[in-house]
C-alpha positions in Angstrom: 75.1 87.2 113.0 75.0 85.3 116.3 78.2 83.6 115.4 80.3 86.8 115.4 82.7 86.8 118.4 84.8 89.8 119.2 88.1 89.4 120.9 87.9 90.0 124.7 90.6 92.6 124.5 88.7 94.5 121.9 85.5 94.5 124.0 87.5 95.7 127.1 89.2 98.5 125.1 85.8 99.7 123.7 84.2 99.7 127.1 87.2 101.6 128.6 87.0 104.4 126.1 83.3 104.7 125.1 82.5 107.1 128.0 85.1 109.6 126.6 82.8 110.1 123.6 79.7 110.6 125.6 81.4 112.9 128.0 82.9 115.0 125.3 79.6 115.4 123.4 81.6 114.9 120.2 79.8 112.1 118.4 81.1 112.8 114.9 84.2 114.0 113.2 86.2 113.7 116.4 89.5 112.1 117.7 88.5 108.4 117.1 88.1 108.9 113.4 91.6 110.5 113.4 93.0 107.6 115.5 91.5 105.0 113.2 92.9 106.8 110.2 96.4 106.8 111.8 96.1 103.2 112.8 95.2 102.1 109.2 98.1 104.3 107.9 100.4 102.5 110.3 99.3 99.0 109.1 98.9 99.7 105.4 101.7 102.1 104.6 99.3 104.3 102.6 99.6 108.0 102.4 95.9 108.6 103.0 93.3 106.7 105.0 89.7 108.0 105.2 87.1 106.3 107.5 83.7 105.9 105.8 80.4 104.4 107.0 80.7 101.4 104.7 82.8 99.7 102.1 80.1 100.4 99.5 79.9 104.1 100.3 83.6 104.4 100.0 83.7 102.7 96.6 80.8 105.0 95.3 82.6 108.1 96.5 85.9 107.1 94.9 84.1 106.3 91.6 82.4 109.7 91.6 85.8 111.3 92.2 87.2 109.3 89.3 84.3 110.4 87.1 84.4 114.1 88.0 88.1 114.8 88.3 89.7 112.1 86.2 87.3 112.0 83.3 86.4 108.4 83.7 83.0 107.0 82.5 83.5 103.3 81.7 84.2 100.5 84.1 84.9 96.7 84.1 84.3 94.5 87.1 85.1 90.8 87.6 82.5 88.1 86.9 82.8 86.5 90.4 81.9 89.3 92.8 79.0 90.5 94.9 75.9 91.8 93.1 76.3 94.9 95.2 79.4 95.8 93.2 77.3 96.0 90.1 74.8 98.3 91.8 77.7 100.5 93.1 79.0 101.2 89.7 75.4 102.1 88.5 74.9 104.4 91.5 78.1 106.2 90.6 76.8 106.7 87.0 79.4 104.5 85.2 78.9 102.5 82.1 79.5 98.8 82.9 81.3 97.8 79.7 82.4 94.2 80.5 82.8 91.5 83.1 86.3 90.1 83.5 86.5 86.3 83.6 87.7 84.5 86.7 89.6 81.3 87.5 88.4 78.5 89.7 91.8 78.1 91.4 91.5 81.6 93.0 87.9 82.7 92.2 89.5 85.9 90.7 90.8 87.0 87.3 94.4 86.3 86.4 96.6 88.6 84.4 95.5 87.1 81.0 91.8 87.5 81.9 92.4 91.2 82.5 94.6 91.7 79.5 92.1 90.0 77.2 89.2 92.2 78.5 91.3 95.3 78.0 92.3 94.3 74.5 88.6 93.7 73.6 87.6 97.2 74.9 86.7 99.5 72.1 86.6 102.8 74.0 89.1 105.3 75.2 91.4 103.7 77.8 91.9 107.1 79.5 88.2 107.0 80.4 88.3 103.5 81.8 88.3 102.2 85.4 88.9 98.5 86.4 87.5 97.5 89.8 88.9 94.2 91.1 87.6 92.4 94.2 89.9 90.3 96.5 88.0 87.1 97.1 87.9 84.9 100.2 90.6 86.5 102.2 93.6 86.6 99.8 94.9 89.3 97.5 94.7 88.6 93.8 98.0 86.7 93.1 98.5 88.6 89.8 97.6 92.1 91.2 101.1 93.5 90.9 101.4 92.5 87.3 97.8 93.7 86.6 98.4 97.0 88.3 101.5 97.7 86.3 99.8 96.8 83.0 96.8 99.0 83.8 99.0 101.9 84.7 100.9 101.6 81.5 97.6 102.0 79.7 96.4 105.0 81.7 93.6 102.9 83.3 92.7 103.5 86.9 92.5 100.5 89.3 90.1 100.5 92.2 90.7 97.6 94.7 87.6 96.3 96.5 89.4 94.9 99.6 86.2 94.1 101.5 87.4 90.5 102.0 91.1 91.0 102.5 92.0 93.4 105.4 95.2 92.2 107.0 96.2 90.1 104.0 99.6 90.7 102.4 101.3 89.9 99.1 105.1 90.1 99.0 104.9 92.0 102.2 102.5 94.6 100.8 99.1 95.2 102.5 95.8 94.6 100.8 94.1 97.6 99.3 97.3 99.3 98.3 98.0 97.9 94.8 95.8 100.2 92.8 94.9 103.9 92.7 92.7 103.4 95.8 91.2 100.6 97.8 88.4 100.2 100.4 88.2 97.9 103.4 85.0 96.6 105.1 84.4 95.9 108.7 80.8 94.6 108.3 79.7 91.9 110.7 80.4 89.0 108.4 83.9 90.1 107.2 87.2 88.6 108.4 87.9 91.6 110.6 84.5 92.6 111.9 83.0 95.5 113.8 79.4 95.6 112.8 79.7 98.2 110.0 82.1 100.7 108.5 85.0 100.9 106.2 88.2 102.8 105.4 89.4 104.0 102.0 93.2 104.1 101.4 95.2 105.6 98.6 98.8 106.6 97.9 97.5 109.4 95.6 97.2 112.5 97.8 94.9 114.2 95.3 92.4 111.4 95.6 92.8 111.3 99.3 92.2 115.0 99.7 89.2 114.9 97.4 87.7 112.0 99.4 88.2 113.8 102.7 86.3 116.9 101.3 83.6 114.7 99.7 82.5 113.2 103.0 82.1 116.7 104.5 80.1 118.0 101.5 83.1 120.2 100.9 81.4 122.7 103.2 84.7 124.4 104.1 86.4 124.9 100.7 83.1 125.1 98.8 84.6 124.1 95.4 83.4 120.5 94.8 80.3 119.9 92.7 79.9 116.5 94.4 79.7 115.3 98.0 77.6 113.2 100.3 77.4 112.3 104.0 79.3 109.0 104.3 81.2 109.8 107.5 81.7 107.4 110.3 80.3 108.1 113.8 82.8 108.3 116.7 81.2 105.3 118.4 81.7 103.2 115.3 85.2 104.5 114.7 86.1 103.4 118.3 84.5 100.0 117.7 86.5 99.5 114.5 89.7 100.7 116.2 89.2 98.3 119.1 88.9 95.3 116.7 91.5 96.4 114.2 94.0 96.8 117.0 93.7 93.0 117.5 93.4 91.9 113.9 96.5 89.7 114.1 94.9 87.7 116.9 91.8 87.2 114.8 93.8 86.1 111.8 96.0 83.8 113.9 93.0 82.0 115.3 91.5 81.5 111.9 94.8 80.4 110.5 95.1 77.7 113.2 91.6 76.4 112.3 92.5 76.4 108.7 95.6 74.4 109.5 93.4 71.6 110.8 91.4 71.6 107.6 94.4 71.7 105.4 96.0 68.7 106.9 93.0 66.5 106.3 92.4 68.0 102.8 96.0 67.2 101.8 95.7 63.7 103.3 92.5 63.0 101.3 93.5 64.8 98.1 90.8 67.4 98.5 91.4 70.6 96.5 91.3 73.8 98.4 92.4 77.4 97.9 95.6 77.9 99.8 96.1 81.2 101.6 99.7 80.8 102.6 101.9 80.3 99.6 104.1 82.2 97.1 104.3 85.2 99.5 100.5 85.5 99.5 99.3 85.5 103.1 95.5 85.6 103.6 93.2 86.3 106.5 91.0 83.2 106.0 87.8 85.1 105.5 86.8 81.9 103.8 88.2 78.3 103.7 87.2 77.3 100.1 87.2 73.8 98.7 87.1 73.6 94.9 86.2 71.0 92.3 87.6 72.2 88.9 86.1 69.4 86.9 82.8 68.4 88.6 80.1 70.0 90.7 81.5 70.1 94.2 78.4 68.4 95.8 79.0 65.5 93.5 82.7 65.4 94.1 82.4 65.6 97.9 78.9 64.5 98.8 79.7 63.8 102.5 80.8 67.3 103.3 77.6 68.7 104.9 78.9 71.1 107.6 79.4 74.2 105.4 78.8 77.9 105.5 77.7 80.3 102.7 79.6 80.1 99.4 81.7 83.0 98.4 78.9 83.8 95.9 76.1 81.4 94.8 75.7 83.3 91.5 77.9 84.7 88.8 77.5 88.1 87.1 79.4 87.3 83.9 80.6 84.3 81.9 81.8 82.1 84.8 78.5 80.5 85.5 80.1 77.3 86.8 82.1 78.8 89.7 79.2 78.8 92.1 78.7 75.0 91.6 82.4 74.2 91.8 83.2 75.5 95.2 82.0 75.3 98.8 83.1 77.0 102.0 83.8 75.4 105.4 82.9 77.2 108.6 85.8 79.4 109.7 85.4 82.3 112.0 87.1 83.7 115.1 86.4 81.6 118.2 84.7 78.8 116.2 83.5 76.0 118.5 85.7 72.9 118.6 82.6 70.7 118.1 82.0 72.3 114.7 85.7 71.9 113.7 85.5 68.3 114.7 82.4 67.7 112.6 84.1 69.2 109.6 87.2 67.1 110.1 85.1 63.9 110.3 83.3 64.8 107.1 86.6 65.6 105.3 88.0 62.2 106.4 85.0 60.4 104.8 
């Protein structure tokens, strides 16, 4: 956590406006939640954006809405994702019916992986949800094709965009390819503000239900579900301050990644590109892969690393953890660390 550095402009903006919150006495459900929502709508192009106190709480709320109002009960998630995703679907009361296989070149499922999983599903497709997680900072390259396929089969798609805020595919913002998506601003994420998230959707019914959910539907008093997952005004301001400078953060990390890419290409080291085929990532991670061998055997002299995307697998892809490693890459990374990485890559 000590490595998290917030842009100076973000810190100054936060300090400039924090007293407004204390002076107003409005610590929750106030103007900064609204401003954050409007800011995310501006970036994402979504019809609805609802601030929540974490990515996980937003995902649970949306799943409960899918279950209660869209008659969904079964779910598939990808093999390479956080264990918390598995607990989230259990908390929402879904039946986890399958793990979708992933590919080493993206650490995500491709279209055929999703298609095969759906074809092997024996239940009613109108009761199914697929939750896909963007991994490492890029959007799933096949997400448009996957989304179209799922929609044609009456299957709902929930996009876990915890890793990918600010990333685009064919000019379209992360989190906007399915029926709903949720961002994360947790301290370790690419765009970071300590905690909190925002759920986005182009389905106004889902957006309205989510807005009522976080207020226990205490005004309309019609929903049988609801929970306090609202975001405080202080945290909304914090997220707004950082999100307002998200392009600066991504630009800094992209510059660092450029150093790594040059040496990797020179030395024929495989890595996951985040800037090709109209897929522009945020470099949440810089991931080196070894499709054939264990990565530590393939590149034994690379010692300056950070945590892997995941060091475990939930489904069939047990080899993915051993076939990738991640180089340090965060906003404001010290030049000495960058130089150490470059020396090890050269070896």
